[in-house]
Backbone as a chain_set.jsonl record, in Angstrom:
{"seq": "MKFTDLDLKPRILAALKDMQYIELTPVQEKTFPHVLAGRDIIARAQTGSGKTAACAVPIVQMIDPSIKAVQALILVPTRELALQYVGEISDIARRTDIAPSAVYGGFSIHIQTAKLNHGVEILVATPGRLIDLLRNTRLSLSNVRTFVLDEADEMLNMGFISDVEFIICCLIHEHQTLMFSATM", "coords": {"N": [[67.197, 34.162, 25.886], [67.744, 32.864, 29.117], [66.086, 32.757, 32.436], [67.845, 31.815, 34.227], [70.204, 32.828, 33.398], [70.337, 35.33, 34.456], [71.325, 37.47, 37.1], [69.804, 36.838, 39.412], [68.309, 36.632, 42.744], [68.657, 33.51, 44.549], [66.303, 32.428, 45.64], [64.343, 33.631, 44.174], [64.804, 32.621, 41.728], [64.238, 30.007, 42.026], [61.454, 30.11, 42.585], [60.506, 31.058, 40.126], [61.248, 28.912, 38.63], [59.432, 26.963, 39.787], [57.156, 28.103, 38.768], [57.409, 27.623, 36.119], [58.703, 29.248, 34.489], [60.952, 29.67, 32.208], [62.425, 30.716, 29.857], [63.09, 34.211, 28.992], [60.52, 36.47, 27.817], [60.506, 38.597, 24.715], [59.758, 41.223, 25.649], [60.407, 41.021, 28.398], [63.253, 40.703, 28.123], [64.195, 42.987, 26.889], [63.506, 45.02, 28.877], [64.245, 44.178, 31.468], [67.193, 44.686, 32.002], [67.204, 47.575, 32.137], [65.275, 48.232, 33.964], [66.355, 46.928, 36.347], [68.753, 48.419, 36.484], [67.706, 50.845, 37.419], [66.574, 52.728, 35.693], [64.166, 54.982, 34.187], [61.393, 53.652, 32.355], [59.389, 53.31, 29.32], [57.158, 50.87, 28.138], [55.863, 49.025, 25.741], [53.746, 46.397, 24.829], [52.028, 43.6, 23.562], [49.164, 42.182, 25.038], [49.488, 39.223, 27.078], [52.175, 39.022, 26.59], [54.035, 38.877, 28.667], [54.269, 41.11, 30.172], [53.618, 41.777, 32.936], [55.228, 40.11, 34.395], [57.592, 41.172, 33.467], [57.836, 43.511, 34.912], [57.368, 42.701, 37.579], [59.329, 40.684, 38.333], [61.861, 42.02, 38.279], [61.336, 43.919, 40.249], [60.598, 42.496, 42.622], [63.282, 41.476, 42.92], [64.697, 43.858, 43.506], [63.809, 44.701, 45.91], [64.219, 45.491, 49.387], [64.132, 43.377, 51.962], [64.454, 44.029, 54.597], [63.459, 46.406, 55.119], [60.53, 47.253, 56.292], [58.267, 48.539, 54.751], [56.344, 50.127, 52.185], [57.902, 49.839, 49.163], [57.683, 49.574, 46.547], [55.294, 50.756, 44.341], [52.457, 50.001, 42.463], [50.319, 51.025, 40.191], [47.056, 50.547, 38.945], [44.299, 50.206, 36.619], [42.058, 48.722, 37.227], [40.264, 46.581, 39.538], [40.362, 43.875, 38.867], [42.778, 43.755, 37.458], [44.568, 44.463, 39.492], [44.332, 42.303, 41.126], [45.308, 40.379, 39.46], [47.913, 41.135, 39.109], [48.928, 41.261, 41.83], [48.773, 38.499, 42.437], [50.615, 37.315, 40.569], [53.001, 38.516, 41.535], [53.115, 37.506, 44.133], [53.359, 34.919, 43.571], [56.01, 34.985, 42.401], [57.43, 36.071, 44.569], [57.16, 34.113, 46.57], [59.024, 32.409, 47.809], [60.425, 34.172, 49.305], [60.947, 36.735, 51.869], [59.274, 38.718, 51.202], [56.459, 40.878, 51.21], [53.7, 41.285, 49.205], [50.751, 43.106, 48.425], [47.32, 43.972, 47.65], [45.183, 46.834, 47.096], [42.001, 47.955, 46.618], [38.84, 49.108, 45.449], [35.553, 48.152, 46.574], [36.05, 46.155, 48.503], [36.759, 45.49, 51.802], [37.963, 48.215, 53.489], [39.1, 48.244, 55.84], [40.184, 45.654, 56.266], [42.146, 45.735, 54.321], [43.661, 47.927, 55.393], [44.559, 46.825, 57.695], [46.222, 44.839, 56.735], [48.22, 46.291, 55.418], [49.227, 47.607, 57.694], [50.528, 45.56, 58.706], [52.727, 45.234, 57.268], [53.982, 45.675, 54.254], [55.806, 45.399, 51.349], [55.499, 45.704, 48.522], [53.049, 47.289, 46.921], [50.072, 46.985, 45.245], [47.702, 48.873, 43.637], [44.443, 50.466, 43.063], [43.588, 53.751, 41.69], [41.67, 55.263, 43.16], [41.064, 53.9, 45.508], [43.595, 53.916, 46.741], [44.055, 56.659, 46.964], [41.988, 57.168, 48.93], [43.069, 55.78, 51.157], [45.51, 57.227, 51.484], [44.497, 59.688, 52.381], [43.009, 58.998, 54.618], [44.302, 57.246, 56.43], [47.357, 56.075, 57.954], [49.028, 55.533, 55.82], [52.11, 55.553, 54.317], [54.136, 56.669, 51.603], [56.695, 57.149, 51.582], [58.938, 55.505, 51.4], [58.902, 54.52, 48.839], [60.614, 53.433, 45.986], [60.252, 52.676, 43.558], [57.911, 53.186, 41.014], [55.009, 52.126, 39.291], [53.118, 52.463, 36.521], [50.593, 50.935, 35.218], [49.048, 49.827, 32.311], [49.105, 52.372, 31.191], [48.335, 54.256, 29.187], [45.62, 53.719, 28.985], [44.946, 54.357, 31.82], [45.215, 57.153, 31.822], [43.581, 57.924, 29.803], [41.066, 57.178, 30.947], [40.274, 58.999, 32.748], [41.772, 59.185, 34.929], [43.843, 60.955, 35.338], [44.185, 63.31, 37.095], [43.983, 61.994, 39.5], [46.415, 60.447, 39.352], [48.272, 62.348, 39.077], [48.085, 63.408, 41.626], [48.845, 61.246, 43.218], [51.449, 60.96, 42.36], [52.467, 63.325, 43.465], [52.479, 62.488, 46.061], [54.729, 61.0, 46.3], [57.391, 61.859, 47.587], [60.059, 61.993, 46.989], [62.954, 61.229, 44.904], [62.369, 58.783, 42.389], [62.132, 55.732, 40.675], [60.368, 55.449, 37.593], [58.074, 53.357, 35.871], [56.438, 52.515, 33.049], [53.977, 50.719, 31.689], [52.182, 49.201, 29.029], [49.624, 47.793, 26.695], [48.814, 49.141, 24.599], [49.702, 52.186, 23.134]], "CA": [[67.849, 34.283, 27.148], [66.899, 32.145, 30.287], [66.046, 33.48, 33.71], [69.136, 31.447, 34.978], [71.315, 33.779, 32.933], [70.292, 36.681, 35.026], [71.894, 37.459, 38.333], [68.642, 36.977, 40.297], [68.424, 35.881, 43.953], [68.275, 32.19, 44.217], [64.896, 32.085, 46.044], [63.473, 34.118, 43.12], [65.022, 31.759, 40.585], [63.483, 28.82, 42.471], [60.07, 30.494, 42.418], [60.448, 31.164, 38.724], [61.337, 27.512, 38.188], [58.229, 26.395, 40.118], [56.138, 28.661, 37.827], [57.876, 27.08, 34.821], [59.265, 30.324, 33.742], [62.426, 29.246, 31.756], [63.054, 31.775, 28.975], [62.418, 35.533, 29.011], [59.884, 36.924, 26.653], [61.033, 39.731, 24.236], [59.57, 42.428, 26.379], [61.276, 40.933, 29.511], [64.728, 40.753, 27.681], [64.444, 44.355, 26.625], [63.154, 45.903, 29.84], [65.013, 43.873, 32.71], [68.438, 45.484, 32.353], [66.876, 49.014, 32.408], [64.625, 48.286, 35.359], [67.405, 46.606, 37.288], [69.685, 49.603, 36.528], [67.045, 51.949, 38.041], [66.208, 53.64, 34.757], [62.738, 54.998, 33.854], [61.129, 53.175, 30.981], [57.967, 53.186, 28.8], [57.269, 49.757, 27.526], [54.58, 48.629, 25.047], [53.81, 44.979, 24.459], [50.675, 43.118, 23.544], [48.476, 41.332, 26.101], [50.004, 37.877, 27.07], [53.527, 38.889, 26.192], [54.849, 38.927, 29.85], [54.597, 42.519, 30.827], [53.551, 41.674, 34.357], [56.566, 39.552, 35.006], [58.734, 42.012, 33.144], [57.796, 44.433, 35.948], [57.338, 42.075, 38.77], [60.664, 40.009, 38.644], [62.869, 43.006, 38.781], [60.882, 44.715, 41.524], [61.03, 41.508, 43.648], [64.824, 41.43, 43.063], [65.223, 45.144, 44.183], [63.201, 45.019, 47.337], [65.102, 45.279, 50.57], [63.161, 42.874, 52.834], [64.69, 44.46, 56.039], [62.68, 47.699, 55.229], [59.05, 46.886, 56.258], [57.495, 49.612, 54.329], [56.11, 50.071, 50.729], [59.085, 50.172, 48.473], [57.218, 49.637, 45.121], [53.874, 51.113, 44.137], [52.018, 49.639, 41.1], [49.091, 51.586, 40.014], [46.437, 49.883, 37.913], [42.967, 50.924, 36.548], [40.938, 47.954, 37.758], [40.4, 45.557, 40.632], [40.728, 42.572, 38.217], [44.135, 43.853, 37.166], [45.176, 44.477, 40.748], [44.29, 40.873, 41.765], [46.129, 39.551, 38.658], [49.306, 41.576, 39.508], [49.446, 40.789, 43.197], [48.922, 37.106, 42.314], [51.811, 37.028, 39.975], [54.095, 38.988, 42.448], [52.957, 36.631, 45.232], [54.092, 33.673, 43.099], [57.44, 35.203, 42.247], [58.049, 36.338, 45.961], [56.704, 33.068, 47.318], [60.08, 31.904, 48.652], [61.289, 35.264, 49.933], [60.264, 37.384, 52.942], [58.755, 39.995, 50.73], [55.009, 40.863, 51.25], [52.857, 42.071, 48.412], [49.342, 43.381, 48.741], [46.675, 44.838, 46.692], [44.082, 47.642, 47.581], [41.071, 48.292, 45.469], [37.493, 49.414, 45.887], [34.597, 47.018, 46.656], [36.563, 45.196, 49.416], [36.787, 46.145, 53.122], [39.157, 49.091, 53.607], [39.642, 47.87, 57.241], [41.036, 44.444, 56.037], [43.269, 46.286, 53.553], [44.537, 48.712, 56.26], [45.285, 45.861, 58.666], [47.319, 44.117, 55.987], [49.189, 47.329, 55.331], [49.87, 47.925, 58.998], [51.356, 44.301, 59.23], [53.956, 45.309, 56.696], [53.818, 45.353, 52.783], [56.722, 45.973, 50.582], [54.964, 45.812, 47.149], [51.626, 47.627, 46.868], [49.289, 47.177, 43.98], [46.647, 49.637, 44.029], [43.653, 51.326, 42.123], [43.744, 55.038, 42.151], [40.578, 55.734, 44.075], [41.293, 53.289, 46.893], [44.936, 54.48, 47.273], [43.936, 58.135, 47.46], [41.194, 57.109, 50.07], [43.896, 55.267, 52.136], [46.485, 58.224, 51.788], [43.784, 60.684, 53.024], [42.307, 58.583, 55.864], [45.081, 56.357, 57.16], [48.718, 56.541, 58.035], [49.747, 54.847, 54.783], [53.173, 56.447, 53.759], [54.758, 56.305, 50.434], [58.11, 57.777, 51.669], [59.941, 54.508, 50.989], [58.707, 53.994, 47.478], [61.732, 53.648, 45.125], [59.886, 52.305, 42.125], [56.482, 53.56, 40.803], [54.674, 51.582, 38.092], [51.911, 52.863, 35.989], [50.274, 49.96, 34.311], [47.966, 50.223, 31.336], [49.352, 53.816, 31.427], [47.488, 55.121, 28.346], [44.18, 53.509, 29.621], [44.826, 55.098, 32.981], [45.17, 58.557, 31.495], [42.281, 58.197, 29.109], [39.777, 56.884, 31.782], [39.958, 60.186, 33.524], [42.548, 59.121, 36.185], [45.053, 61.827, 35.19], [44.365, 64.078, 38.164], [44.265, 61.033, 40.526], [47.673, 59.832, 39.12], [49.097, 63.362, 39.455], [48.047, 63.529, 43.198], [49.565, 60.11, 43.759], [52.869, 61.195, 42.289], [52.782, 64.236, 44.494], [52.727, 61.945, 47.391], [56.026, 60.412, 46.283], [58.121, 63.048, 47.969], [61.463, 61.853, 46.79], [63.206, 60.807, 43.541], [61.996, 57.406, 42.224], [62.073, 55.247, 39.377], [59.037, 55.38, 37.055], [58.027, 52.416, 34.817], [55.098, 52.509, 32.488], [53.643, 49.525, 30.774], [50.862, 49.134, 28.259], [49.524, 46.971, 25.576], [48.584, 50.136, 23.506], [50.23, 53.583, 23.689]], "C": [[67.018, 33.445, 28.247], [66.998, 32.971, 31.565], [67.404, 33.049, 34.561], [70.278, 32.113, 34.486], [71.486, 35.139, 33.623], [70.857, 36.477, 36.543], [70.762, 37.805, 39.352], [69.033, 36.316, 41.697], [67.989, 34.441, 43.825], [66.793, 31.796, 44.578], [63.979, 32.517, 44.945], [63.526, 33.138, 42.059], [64.226, 30.554, 40.753], [61.912, 29.006, 42.264], [59.709, 30.401, 40.915], [60.439, 29.682, 38.144], [60.011, 26.781, 38.492], [57.154, 26.883, 39.105], [56.326, 28.24, 36.365], [58.166, 28.119, 33.867], [60.656, 29.986, 33.382], [63.022, 30.413, 31.019], [62.343, 33.077, 29.033], [61.744, 35.801, 27.601], [60.607, 38.192, 26.047], [60.963, 40.918, 25.219], [60.416, 42.339, 27.832], [62.795, 41.206, 29.213], [65.058, 42.334, 27.493], [64.319, 45.36, 27.902], [64.034, 45.527, 31.237], [66.136, 44.679, 32.963], [68.225, 46.906, 32.729], [66.205, 49.135, 33.828], [65.552, 48.02, 36.495], [68.479, 47.815, 37.541], [69.023, 50.897, 37.082], [66.596, 53.057, 37.159], [64.688, 53.827, 34.636], [62.421, 54.408, 32.556], [59.585, 53.357, 30.671], [58.085, 51.919, 27.961], [55.773, 49.526, 26.903], [54.818, 47.296, 24.532], [52.359, 44.451, 24.558], [50.276, 42.264, 24.785], [49.08, 39.917, 25.911], [51.392, 37.934, 26.764], [54.491, 38.925, 27.362], [55.113, 40.108, 30.43], [54.558, 42.509, 32.268], [54.747, 41.226, 34.999], [57.793, 40.468, 34.635], [58.852, 43.092, 34.191], [58.112, 43.795, 37.272], [58.659, 41.472, 39.254], [61.638, 41.04, 39.091], [62.618, 43.672, 40.013], [61.127, 43.838, 42.659], [62.406, 41.469, 43.973], [65.248, 42.571, 43.863], [64.682, 45.395, 45.487], [64.117, 44.655, 48.436], [64.04, 44.724, 51.654], [63.342, 43.365, 54.313], [63.991, 45.85, 56.253], [61.067, 47.292, 55.192], [58.233, 48.116, 55.996], [57.236, 49.532, 52.829], [57.276, 50.667, 50.051], [58.748, 50.329, 46.893], [55.737, 49.806, 45.124], [53.54, 50.873, 42.629], [50.675, 50.122, 41.081], [48.341, 50.984, 38.77], [45.022, 50.366, 37.72], [41.815, 50.044, 37.166], [41.206, 47.045, 38.875], [40.832, 44.167, 40.118], [42.329, 42.5, 38.049], [44.889, 43.843, 38.37], [45.311, 43.095, 41.274], [45.242, 40.076, 40.806], [47.699, 39.964, 39.027], [49.824, 41.095, 40.8], [49.461, 39.293, 43.297], [50.257, 36.717, 41.783], [53.025, 37.436, 40.901], [54.103, 38.023, 43.644], [53.584, 35.277, 44.883], [55.585, 33.827, 42.992], [58.171, 35.361, 43.64], [57.781, 35.205, 46.904], [57.771, 32.606, 48.4], [61.03, 32.918, 49.398], [60.436, 35.77, 51.159], [59.497, 38.662, 52.506], [57.289, 39.82, 50.652], [54.372, 41.781, 50.304], [51.409, 42.109, 48.868], [48.661, 44.18, 47.626], [45.415, 45.592, 47.484], [43.199, 48.236, 46.43], [39.704, 48.537, 46.133], [36.589, 48.153, 45.837], [34.999, 45.942, 47.52], [36.806, 46.037, 50.658], [38.129, 46.894, 53.286], [39.875, 48.597, 55.001], [40.598, 46.762, 57.147], [42.208, 44.87, 55.45], [44.32, 47.098, 54.339], [45.247, 47.849, 57.236], [46.414, 45.261, 58.002], [48.442, 45.127, 55.843], [49.969, 47.554, 56.54], [50.762, 46.805, 59.433], [52.644, 44.388, 58.493], [53.916, 44.766, 55.209], [55.037, 46.219, 52.069], [56.462, 46.366, 49.039], [53.507, 46.095, 47.187], [51.097, 47.815, 45.472], [48.017, 47.88, 44.226], [45.773, 50.325, 42.731], [43.684, 52.646, 42.548], [42.802, 55.542, 43.319], [40.78, 55.177, 45.511], [42.56, 53.801, 47.525], [44.799, 55.889, 47.623], [43.019, 58.08, 48.857], [42.067, 56.642, 51.281], [45.077, 56.472, 52.549], [45.803, 59.321, 52.607], [43.247, 60.312, 54.505], [43.062, 57.521, 56.767], [46.397, 56.833, 57.318], [49.563, 55.971, 57.023], [50.855, 55.961, 54.28], [53.792, 55.78, 52.481], [56.166, 56.826, 50.485], [59.232, 56.909, 51.347], [59.832, 54.051, 49.521], [59.992, 54.498, 46.575], [61.32, 53.359, 43.63], [58.302, 52.525, 41.998], [56.123, 53.052, 39.379], [53.4, 52.058, 37.796], [51.598, 51.859, 34.895], [48.97, 50.242, 33.463], [47.994, 51.852, 31.295], [48.395, 54.615, 30.538], [46.098, 54.933, 28.75], [43.896, 54.376, 30.913], [44.543, 56.542, 32.744], [43.968, 58.837, 30.689], [40.979, 57.939, 29.852], [39.522, 57.942, 32.674], [40.747, 60.044, 34.868], [43.689, 60.04, 36.194], [45.154, 62.657, 36.514], [44.548, 63.153, 39.44], [45.852, 60.669, 40.492], [48.646, 61.115, 39.507], [49.225, 63.521, 40.957], [48.888, 62.458, 43.73], [51.185, 60.437, 43.602], [53.32, 62.274, 42.992], [53.146, 63.76, 45.836], [54.149, 61.165, 47.531], [57.048, 61.575, 46.392], [59.643, 63.077, 47.642], [61.725, 61.358, 45.295], [62.951, 59.291, 43.502], [62.104, 57.021, 40.905], [60.611, 55.039, 38.904], [58.973, 54.382, 35.901], [56.584, 52.49, 34.335], [54.973, 51.449, 31.409], [52.274, 49.728, 30.174], [50.812, 48.273, 27.076], [49.31, 47.885, 24.338], [49.099, 51.418, 24.003], [50.051, 54.706, 22.581]], "O": [[65.789, 33.387, 28.225], [67.908, 33.785, 31.725], [67.931, 33.785, 35.395], [71.337, 32.003, 35.104], [72.439, 35.903, 33.473], [70.807, 35.372, 37.083], [70.758, 38.842, 40.015], [69.986, 35.54, 41.766], [67.055, 34.147, 43.08], [66.163, 30.97, 43.917], [62.936, 31.894, 44.742], [62.496, 32.785, 41.485], [63.594, 30.072, 39.813], [61.221, 28.094, 41.811], [58.739, 29.751, 40.524], [59.651, 29.358, 37.256], [59.49, 26.071, 37.631], [56.334, 26.083, 38.656], [55.476, 28.493, 35.511], [57.959, 28.003, 32.659], [61.515, 30.023, 34.263], [63.988, 31.028, 31.47], [61.115, 33.102, 29.115], [62.225, 35.472, 26.517], [61.299, 38.851, 26.823], [61.98, 41.521, 25.562], [60.974, 43.315, 28.333], [63.482, 41.865, 29.993], [66.099, 42.825, 27.93], [64.977, 46.4, 27.929], [64.448, 46.414, 31.983], [66.184, 45.352, 33.993], [68.966, 47.438, 33.555], [66.529, 49.971, 34.671], [65.573, 48.749, 37.486], [68.946, 48.078, 38.649], [69.691, 51.923, 37.202], [66.271, 54.152, 37.619], [63.958, 52.891, 34.962], [63.187, 54.658, 31.625], [58.718, 53.515, 31.53], [58.995, 51.837, 27.137], [54.73, 49.805, 27.494], [55.838, 46.996, 23.911], [51.599, 44.788, 25.466], [51.146, 41.707, 25.453], [49.189, 39.437, 24.783], [51.927, 36.832, 26.647], [55.696, 38.998, 27.12], [56.093, 40.236, 31.163], [55.391, 43.177, 32.881], [55.253, 41.793, 35.968], [58.809, 40.531, 35.327], [59.965, 43.589, 34.359], [58.988, 44.251, 38.008], [59.077, 41.687, 40.392], [62.192, 40.942, 40.186], [63.53, 43.983, 40.779], [61.775, 44.256, 43.619], [62.771, 41.431, 45.148], [66.039, 42.42, 44.794], [65.134, 46.33, 46.148], [64.737, 43.592, 48.409], [63.207, 45.475, 52.162], [62.476, 43.13, 55.155], [63.937, 46.379, 57.363], [60.484, 47.055, 54.134], [57.592, 48.667, 56.891], [58.001, 48.796, 52.207], [57.638, 51.82, 50.285], [59.393, 51.048, 46.13], [55.009, 49.095, 45.818], [54.171, 51.4, 41.713], [49.871, 49.68, 41.902], [48.914, 50.92, 37.682], [44.519, 50.955, 38.677], [40.768, 50.557, 37.56], [42.374, 46.757, 39.136], [41.534, 43.411, 40.789], [43.03, 41.54, 38.371], [45.932, 43.19, 38.339], [46.353, 42.752, 41.833], [45.93, 39.174, 41.284], [48.561, 39.102, 39.2], [50.945, 40.6, 40.919], [50.129, 38.791, 44.2], [50.977, 35.923, 42.388], [53.986, 36.671, 40.982], [55.207, 37.769, 44.126], [54.214, 34.605, 45.7], [56.349, 32.958, 43.414], [59.289, 34.89, 43.852], [58.182, 35.342, 48.059], [57.507, 32.45, 49.592], [62.094, 32.635, 49.948], [59.344, 35.263, 51.411], [59.142, 39.522, 53.312], [56.814, 38.811, 50.13], [54.45, 42.992, 50.511], [50.936, 41.241, 49.602], [49.266, 44.902, 46.833], [44.767, 45.016, 48.357], [43.65, 48.884, 45.486], [39.502, 48.174, 47.291], [36.885, 47.207, 45.107], [34.439, 44.851, 47.408], [37.044, 47.238, 50.529], [39.218, 46.323, 53.233], [41.097, 48.601, 55.144], [41.661, 46.779, 57.768], [43.283, 44.493, 55.916], [45.529, 47.052, 54.111], [46.403, 48.096, 57.579], [47.493, 45.15, 58.585], [49.581, 44.777, 56.155], [51.193, 47.683, 56.504], [51.604, 46.945, 60.32], [53.617, 43.759, 58.91], [53.827, 43.559, 54.982], [55.189, 47.434, 52.198], [57.132, 47.212, 48.448], [52.742, 45.175, 47.475], [51.559, 48.625, 44.669], [47.266, 47.406, 45.078], [46.284, 50.643, 41.656], [43.805, 52.832, 43.759], [43.235, 56.163, 44.289], [40.679, 55.877, 46.519], [42.591, 54.088, 48.721], [45.437, 56.31, 48.588], [43.279, 58.846, 49.784], [41.792, 57.108, 52.387], [45.476, 56.619, 53.704], [46.463, 59.876, 53.485], [43.087, 61.146, 55.396], [42.495, 56.996, 57.726], [46.669, 57.948, 56.873], [50.77, 55.883, 57.249], [50.512, 57.082, 53.904], [53.923, 54.563, 52.352], [56.789, 56.93, 49.428], [60.336, 57.367, 51.054], [60.648, 53.251, 49.063], [60.325, 55.678, 46.461], [61.972, 53.759, 42.666], [57.535, 52.057, 42.839], [56.763, 53.429, 38.397], [52.555, 52.105, 38.69], [52.193, 51.874, 33.818], [47.99, 50.821, 33.933], [46.951, 52.503, 31.366], [47.72, 55.528, 31.014], [45.382, 55.928, 28.866], [42.845, 54.995, 31.074], [43.688, 57.115, 33.419], [43.358, 59.894, 30.85], [39.919, 58.416, 29.448], [38.537, 57.837, 33.405], [40.412, 60.722, 35.839], [44.522, 59.893, 37.088], [46.268, 62.679, 37.038], [45.241, 63.567, 40.369], [46.481, 60.613, 41.548], [49.671, 60.93, 40.163], [50.312, 63.739, 41.491], [49.639, 62.719, 44.67], [52.014, 60.231, 44.488], [54.529, 62.324, 43.219], [53.889, 64.354, 46.617], [54.618, 60.786, 48.604], [57.477, 62.157, 45.395], [60.368, 64.018, 47.966], [60.771, 61.113, 44.556], [63.272, 58.586, 44.459], [62.168, 57.862, 40.009], [59.754, 54.551, 39.642], [59.773, 54.529, 34.977], [55.643, 52.524, 35.128], [55.721, 51.339, 30.438], [51.372, 50.336, 30.75], [51.849, 48.015, 26.465], [49.576, 47.486, 23.204], [48.957, 51.732, 25.185], [50.4, 55.864, 22.813]]}, "num_chains": 1, "name": "protein.A"}
């Protein structure tokens, strides 16, 4: 199946063409319909199989750019994965008015807060920094419609379970939950 076979917004298709994304990988073929339909999913696929795009493309498609608030939250275990995710989302959303951003430790919280205050629709975060922002800033997750837990098993094995539970409690309304992992 090709990306052009999907009912994606023309600007997303143009960005995917720029990225030379032509055909969907197996994990993308299996997950896209469910993600776009608003269903919760758990997906396991090996590293390099296209899991990031399996999550990112439908999320960019579902964002309402008229709502200048965080609508999708992607929780990742490391700063490196946060940077990888936000880079991929930025490429996919490059031709749209959708703003992704990443927050993680080891970088100025003031710069990250300024970016959030400017308007971010897709937020990629490590648990510790996100909790810090939730406790010490006016960051709201009240518009989050999609919550992604990437490397889900690793997140829960690394001792992040109480942090993940706290963050889920901050999602005060019904939302879609997507869990991706290379191992499960």
